[in-house]
C-alpha positions in Angstrom: 10.9 -72.3 13.3 11.2 -71.6 9.6 7.8 -72.0 6.7 8.6 -72.9 3.9 6.3 -73.6 0.6 7.3 -77.2 0.4 5.8 -77.8 3.7 3.2 -75.6 4.5 1.3 -73.3 1.8 0.9 -73.0 -2.4 3.2 -71.4 -4.8 0.6 -69.0 -4.4 -0.4 -68.7 -1.3 1.5 -65.6 1.1 4.4 -67.0 3.2 5.6 -64.2 6.1 8.8 -63.3 6.0 11.1 -65.1 9.2 13.1 -61.2 9.5 10.8 -59.1 8.9 7.2 -61.0 9.0 6.1 -59.6 6.4 5.0 -60.9 2.8 7.2 -63.2 0.2 7.2 -63.7 -3.6 8.7 -66.3 -5.3 11.2 -66.0 -6.9 13.0 -67.7 -9.4 16.8 -66.9 -9.3 20.4 -67.9 -11.3 23.3 -68.0 -9.4 26.0 -67.6 -11.8 28.9 -68.5 -9.0 27.4 -72.5 -9.1 29.8 -75.0 -8.9 26.6 -77.8 -8.7 26.0 -76.9 -12.3 22.2 -75.6 -11.5 22.0 -72.2 -12.5 18.7 -71.4 -11.3 16.6 -72.7 -8.6 13.6 -71.5 -7.2 13.2 -69.3 -3.8 11.2 -66.6 -1.1 12.1 -63.2 -1.8 10.3 -60.8 0.7 9.2 -57.5 -1.3 10.3 -55.5 2.2 13.1 -56.3 3.2 14.9 -58.0 0.2 15.5 -61.5 2.2 16.1 -64.6 0.8 14.5 -67.7 1.5 15.6 -71.2 -1.0 15.7 -74.3 0.6 19.9 -75.1 0.8 18.7 -71.9 2.7 16.7 -72.6 5.7 19.1 -76.3 6.0 21.6 -74.2 6.9 19.7 -71.7 9.1 18.2 -75.2 11.2 22.0 -76.8 11.1 23.6 -73.7 12.0 21.8 -72.7 14.5 21.3 -68.9 16.5 24.5 -68.3 18.8 23.1 -69.6 22.4 22.8 -66.7 25.4 26.2 -65.1 26.6 28.3 -67.2 24.0 27.9 -64.8 21.0 30.5 -62.7 20.4 30.6 -59.0 22.2 29.5 -56.3 21.1 32.8 -53.5 20.5 32.4 -50.2 21.1 31.6 -47.3 18.6 33.5 -43.9 17.1 32.4 -41.3 19.7 31.3 -38.1 17.9 31.5 -35.3 20.0 
């Protein structure tokens, strides 16, 4: 489950990155291409891997879970140099 500051921690407490479990910091982001009328939004950015989490990202991750095992696309062979 993805932790969000609203549910589990205060804005000053450290939050673990869902990707690498490193420290995340709260930031205000600017969305120049937003069609919602909201230019600024608050989210969390990982200081190690750069992953960004905000309420909309959390909502999308919950409503669109990872594909079930065996249903994901198969990986194609890469270029072999040799």
